[in-house]
C-alpha positions as CSV (number, residue, x, y, z in Angstrom):
1,X,14.9,-25.8,-15.7
2,X,14.4,-26.2,-12.0
3,X,14.1,-29.9,-11.1
4,X,12.8,-29.4,-7.6
5,X,11.8,-26.1,-5.9
6,X,11.0,-26.2,-2.2
7,X,8.8,-23.4,-0.9
8,X,8.7,-22.7,2.8
9,X,5.5,-20.7,3.3
10,X,3.0,-21.4,0.5
11,X,1.0,-18.2,0.8
12,X,0.5,-15.3,-1.6
13,X,4.1,-14.7,-2.4
14,X,5.4,-18.3,-2.5
15,X,2.2,-19.6,-4.1
16,X,2.2,-17.0,-6.8
17,X,5.8,-17.8,-7.7
18,X,4.9,-21.5,-7.9
19,X,2.0,-20.8,-10.2
20,X,4.0,-18.5,-12.4
21,X,6.9,-21.0,-12.8
22,X,4.4,-23.8,-13.6
23,X,2.8,-21.5,-16.2
24,X,6.2,-20.9,-17.7
25,X,7.0,-24.6,-17.7
26,X,10.4,-24.3,-16.1
27,X,10.0,-26.4,-13.0
28,X,9.5,-30.2,-12.7
29,X,8.4,-30.4,-9.1
30,X,7.3,-28.0,-6.4
31,X,7.2,-29.1,-2.8
32,X,5.7,-27.0,-0.1
33,X,6.5,-27.0,3.6
34,X,4.8,-25.4,6.7
35,X,3.4,-26.4,10.0
36,X,-0.2,-26.5,8.7
37,X,-1.1,-29.7,6.9
38,X,-4.6,-28.6,5.9
39,X,-3.1,-25.5,4.4
40,X,-0.6,-27.5,2.3
41,X,-3.3,-30.0,1.2
42,X,-5.3,-27.0,0.0
43,X,-2.3,-25.8,-1.9
44,X,-2.1,-29.2,-3.6
45,X,-5.8,-29.2,-4.4
46,X,-5.5,-25.7,-6.0
47,X,-2.6,-26.9,-8.1
48,X,-0.2,-24.5,-6.6
49,X,2.3,-27.1,-5.4
50,X,2.8,-30.8,-6.5
51,X,3.5,-32.2,-3.1
52,X,4.3,-31.3,0.5
53,X,6.1,-32.5,3.5
54,X,5.7,-31.4,7.1
55,X,9.4,-32.4,7.8
56,X,11.6,-29.5,6.7
57,X,14.6,-31.7,6.1
58,X,12.6,-34.1,3.8
59,X,11.0,-31.2,2.0
60,X,14.4,-29.5,1.3
61,X,16.3,-32.7,0.4
62,X,17.6,-32.7,-3.2
63,X,16.1,-29.3,-3.9
64,X,17.7,-27.2,-6.6
65,X,16.2,-24.0,-5.2
66,X,14.7,-23.3,-1.7
67,X,12.5,-20.2,-1.5
68,X,11.8,-18.8,1.9
69,X,8.4,-17.0,2.1
70,X,7.7,-16.9,5.8
71,X,7.3,-14.0,8.2
72,X,10.6,-12.2,8.9
73,X,10.8,-13.3,12.5
74,X,10.5,-17.0,11.4
75,X,13.3,-16.9,8.9
76,X,16.1,-18.1,11.3
77,X,14.0,-20.9,12.8
78,X,13.0,-22.2,9.3
79,X,16.6,-22.1,8.1
80,X,17.7,-24.0,11.1
81,X,15.0,-26.6,10.5
82,X,16.3,-27.6,7.1
83,X,20.0,-26.8,7.6
84,X,21.3,-30.4,7.5
85,X,19.5,-31.1,4.2
86,X,21.1,-28.3,2.2
87,X,23.2,-29.7,-0.6
88,X,26.5,-28.2,-1.9
89,X,24.7,-27.0,-5.0
90,X,21.4,-26.0,-3.4
91,X,20.5,-22.3,-3.9
92,X,18.6,-20.6,-1.1
93,X,16.7,-17.4,-1.7
94,X,13.9,-15.5,0.0
95,X,11.2,-12.9,-0.4
96,X,11.7,-11.0,2.8
97,X,11.2,-7.2,3.0
98,X,14.2,-6.6,5.2
99,X,17.5,-7.9,4.0
100,X,19.8,-7.1,6.9
101,X,17.8,-9.3,9.2
102,X,17.7,-12.2,6.8
103,X,21.5,-12.0,6.3
104,X,21.9,-12.0,10.1
105,X,19.6,-15.0,10.4
106,X,21.6,-16.9,7.8
107,X,24.9,-16.1,9.7
108,X,23.3,-17.3,13.0
109,X,22.3,-20.6,11.4
110,X,25.2,-21.4,9.0
111,X,28.0,-19.6,10.7
112,X,28.3,-17.3,7.7
113,X,26.0,-16.6,4.8
114,X,26.4,-19.5,2.3
115,X,27.8,-18.6,-1.0
116,X,24.7,-20.0,-2.7
117,X,22.3,-17.8,-0.6
118,X,20.9,-15.0,-2.7
119,X,18.8,-12.6,-0.5
120,X,15.9,-11.2,-2.5
121,X,12.7,-9.2,-2.4
122,X,9.9,-9.2,-4.9
123,X,8.2,-5.8,-4.9
124,X,4.7,-7.1,-5.6
125,X,1.7,-8.2,-3.7
126,X,-2.0,-7.8,-3.0
127,X,-3.9,-6.9,0.1
128,X,-5.3,-10.4,0.2
129,X,-3.1,-13.1,1.8
130,X,-2.8,-16.9,1.8
131,X,-2.6,-19.5,-0.9
132,X,-6.1,-18.7,-2.2
133,X,-4.9,-15.2,-3.1
134,X,-2.0,-16.6,-5.2
135,X,-2.1,-15.7,-8.9
136,X,0.3,-16.6,-11.7
137,X,0.6,-13.0,-13.0
138,X,1.6,-11.4,-9.7
139,X,5.2,-10.6,-10.7
140,X,4.7,-9.5,-14.3
141,X,6.3,-6.1,-14.8
142,X,7.2,-5.8,-11.2
143,X,10.6,-5.3,-9.7
144,X,12.5,-7.9,-7.8
145,X,15.5,-6.7,-5.8
146,X,18.4,-9.0,-5.2
147,X,21.0,-8.1,-2.5
148,X,23.9,-10.5,-3.0
149,X,26.9,-10.2,-0.8
150,X,30.6,-10.0,-1.9
151,X,31.1,-13.7,-1.6
152,X,27.8,-14.8,-3.2
153,X,28.4,-17.0,-6.2
154,X,27.7,-15.3,-9.5
155,X,26.1,-18.4,-10.8
156,X,23.6,-18.5,-7.9
157,X,22.7,-14.8,-8.5
158,X,22.3,-15.5,-12.3
159,X,20.0,-18.5,-11.6
160,X,17.8,-16.6,-9.2
161,X,17.7,-13.6,-11.6
162,X,16.7,-16.0,-14.4
163,X,13.9,-17.5,-12.2
164,X,12.3,-14.1,-11.6
165,X,12.8,-12.9,-15.1
166,X,11.0,-16.1,-16.3
167,X,7.9,-15.0,-14.4
168,X,8.0,-11.6,-15.9
169,X,9.8,-9.6,-13.2
170,X,12.4,-6.9,-13.7
171,X,15.5,-7.8,-11.6
172,X,17.7,-5.2,-10.0
173,X,20.4,-5.4,-7.4
174,X,21.1,-3.2,-4.4
175,X,23.4,-3.4,-1.4
176,X,21.7,-4.8,1.7
177,X,21.7,-1.5,3.7
178,X,20.6,0.5,0.7
179,X,17.7,-1.8,0.1
180,X,16.5,-1.5,3.7
181,X,16.7,2.3,3.7
182,X,14.9,2.6,0.4
183,X,12.1,0.2,1.2
184,X,11.7,1.8,4.6
185,X,10.8,5.0,2.7
186,X,8.8,3.6,-0.2
187,X,7.0,0.7,1.4
188,X,7.3,0.4,5.1
189,X,6.5,4.0,6.0
190,X,3.3,4.0,3.8
191,X,2.1,0.9,5.5
192,X,2.7,2.3,9.0
193,X,0.9,5.5,8.0
194,X,-2.1,3.5,6.6
195,X,-2.4,1.4,9.7
196,X,-2.1,4.4,11.9
197,X,-4.7,6.4,10.0
198,X,-7.3,3.6,10.0
199,X,-6.6,2.8,13.7
200,X,-7.0,6.5,14.5
201,X,-10.3,6.8,12.6
202,X,-11.6,3.6,14.1
203,X,-11.5,5.1,17.6
204,X,-13.7,8.1,16.7
205,X,-17.3,8.3,17.9
206,X,-18.5,8.5,14.3
207,X,-16.5,5.7,12.7
208,X,-19.5,4.2,10.9
209,X,-20.2,7.5,9.2
210,X,-16.5,7.8,8.2
211,X,-16.5,4.5,6.4
212,X,-20.0,5.0,5.0
213,X,-19.0,8.2,3.3
214,X,-15.4,7.3,2.4
215,X,-14.5,8.4,-1.1
216,X,-11.8,7.3,-3.4
217,X,-9.0,9.2,-1.7
218,X,-9.6,7.4,1.6
219,X,-9.9,4.0,-0.1
220,X,-6.6,4.6,-1.9
221,X,-4.8,5.8,1.3
222,X,-6.2,3.0,3.5
223,X,-6.0,0.2,1.0
224,X,-2.7,-1.3,2.3
225,X,-4.0,-1.3,5.9
226,X,-5.7,-4.5,4.8
227,X,-2.3,-6.2,4.4
228,X,-1.3,-9.1,6.6
229,X,-0.7,-7.8,10.2
230,X,1.7,-10.6,11.1
231,X,4.0,-9.8,8.1
232,X,4.0,-6.1,8.8
233,X,4.6,-6.5,12.5
234,X,7.7,-8.5,11.7
235,X,8.9,-6.0,9.0
236,X,8.6,-3.1,11.5
237,X,10.7,-4.9,14.1
238,X,13.3,-6.3,11.7
239,X,13.9,-3.1,9.8
240,X,13.3,-0.8,12.9
241,X,16.3,1.5,12.5
242,X,15.5,2.6,9.0
243,X,11.7,2.7,9.6
244,X,12.1,4.8,12.8
245,X,14.2,7.3,10.8
246,X,11.4,7.7,8.2
247,X,8.7,7.9,10.9
248,X,10.6,10.7,12.6
249,X,11.0,12.6,9.3
250,X,7.3,12.1,8.6
251,X,6.4,13.4,12.1
252,X,8.4,16.5,11.5
253,X,6.6,17.2,8.3
254,X,3.2,16.6,10.0
255,X,4.2,19.0,12.8
256,X,5.1,21.6,10.2
257,X,1.7,21.2,8.5
258,X,-0.1,21.3,11.8
259,X,1.7,24.6,12.7
260,X,0.8,26.2,9.4
261,X,-2.8,25.2,9.8
262,X,-2.9,26.6,13.3
263,X,-1.4,29.9,12.2
264,X,-3.5,30.2,9.0
265,X,-0.3,30.1,6.9
266,X,-2.0,29.6,3.6
267,X,1.1,30.3,1.5
268,X,3.2,27.9,3.6
269,X,0.6,25.1,3.2
270,X,0.4,25.8,-0.5
271,X,4.2,25.6,-0.9
272,X,4.3,22.2,0.9
273,X,1.5,20.8,-1.1
274,X,2.8,22.1,-4.4
275,X,6.2,20.8,-3.8
276,X,4.8,17.3,-2.9
277,X,2.6,17.3,-6.1
278,X,5.6,18.4,-8.3
279,X,7.8,15.7,-6.8
280,X,5.2,12.9,-7.2
281,X,4.2,14.0,-10.7
282,X,7.8,14.0,-11.9
283,X,8.5,10.5,-10.5
284,X,5.2,8.5,-10.7
285,X,3.4,8.1,-14.0
286,X,0.0,6.9,-14.9
287,X,-0.1,3.2,-15.6
288,X,2.7,2.4,-13.1
289,X,1.9,-0.9,-11.4
290,X,1.1,-1.1,-7.7
291,X,3.7,-2.6,-5.5
292,X,3.9,-4.1,-2.0
293,X,6.5,-4.9,0.7
């Protein structure tokens, strides 16, 4: 049982966790904190949180668990805002998509990453954002990756793993660098590609016709371009090294495809497409759940 959970950033991710924990009956009190009082009042009215406080220190006081669900570039500022209220047994965790930057932020604030800090990343989401998009089933049958450090307390890791398992998630662990490289490939690059594709098409002279006649393939590819721009701006900047590596690799493949189209290399195009189809078919199965950042 969690006696008091404090959530910084009661949007889709934090709000869905709150609803799921309430549904499971494993939390006594959930307190929200952000700079927007109207937003927090709405979260209370929707039953997502029980109470809120605009003062980070008051919100964090006596919390068993603090969950950070704010944009990546706000992590350090938010940690600093409640630093003095963190108790000896308080467990801090987060939902950020880039773990190296979160670890660095914690070091900047606390001098070193606290032993009760468990970096985490729920691989789930929706294109909609904000507390009104929160649902209690968001994490069911989705992965949550924890990236504890060598000195992270095992008890803290176990408690956060239990929290996520309670809401139906499958918990796995990765090293910080491994997480950031894997997510750059599986999540961050696809979002960059989707944003780039929609932005490119929006600048054509026949944009209305493009969207009018868009079929399922376009909708599937462009779906994630409806994700929160602020969140994805921060992810790109906070995981820039790994993302730039993947963008460069993708550009090389696009250049190869472009060259084969220019030279009417039908066999070469078929080989690339067939290899891609074979790879996807062997790793992705019908019925797999959709994931996010």
